[in-house]
C-alpha positions, 0 to 999 in steps of 0.5 A: 150645623153643617149641610150633611146634618141638616135638611132645611135652611133659613134664608135672608132675614130668616123669614124663609125656610127651605126644606128638602127631602133626602133624595135631593143632592147637596149641589141641588140644595145649593142651587135651589137656596141660591136662586131663592135667596137671589129672588128674595134679595132682589125683591127686597131691593124693589119693595118692602115685604113688611109694608107691601107684601103683595107687590114684594111677592109678585117681584119675588115670583117673577125673579124665580121664573126668570131664573129657572123656577117655573110655575106649574100650578097656582095653588095658593091665593086665599086668606083665612080669618082667625078669631082664636088660636084654634082657627089656625088649624084650618090654615095649616090644613089648607097648606098641608093639603096642597102637597101632592105626596105624603112626604111633601105634606109631612115636610109642609107640616114640619116647616110650618111648625119650625117657623113658629107661626103658631106661637105668634098667633097664640101670643096675640090672642093670649096676651093681646099684643099688636103685631103691627103691619104684616108678619110674613113667612115663607115655607118652601118644601122641595122634593125630587120626584121619581122621574128626577124632577125637582119639585118646589112648593112655594108657600108665602104666608102673612099675618095681619091684624083685622082692623074691621073687627069692631073691638074683637081681636082677629087676624087675617092669615094670607096665602100666596104661592104655587107648585114649581119645577126647578129647570136646571138647564135654564138655571145653568144659564144664570148660575154665574150671575146669581152667585156673583150677585150674592157675592157682591151683596155679601149675602151669607145669611144661610143657616142650616137646621134640622126640622 
């Protein structure tokens, strides 16, 4: 699928889904996905998201801030205990509830569904397989405000087995993230180094999709 037909991209190992409202131009999409892919690759070179997700998220967000994706408000930093697949609705409601506009809330909902998180949770409770360590995901809905600002909602999500459940199957659903502003002027100072880094790393794992 080409850029014109898509409204979202899967990045890196396809654990990160970045979705865009229609007002965001193709070049703005490229800028956003490049800086996110840069931060993801840099963080993964320093820490493993599968085994040290909290540290990985810290490095990832630090790199974003240094390259123009500036934190406006920390809005996620919690966890929900899941005792059944039905409990996931509470987690989905919390994530959707952080969006400031109806269009962004809709994009959060569709991004969550597109990542297949519900299927993983349902399979765990239905068939009892061990997911092992962290299963991490990121959904990053982006919109352009009426003032022309690029707003980026970063939702880092991870699933882990609750090892203290005394025989009962339970999952812990972790949240990290916040509301960010993409400062194009600041990013412009780093654009060449970001694209050179991605080129030297031979990173071409960007899959265009529609959600």
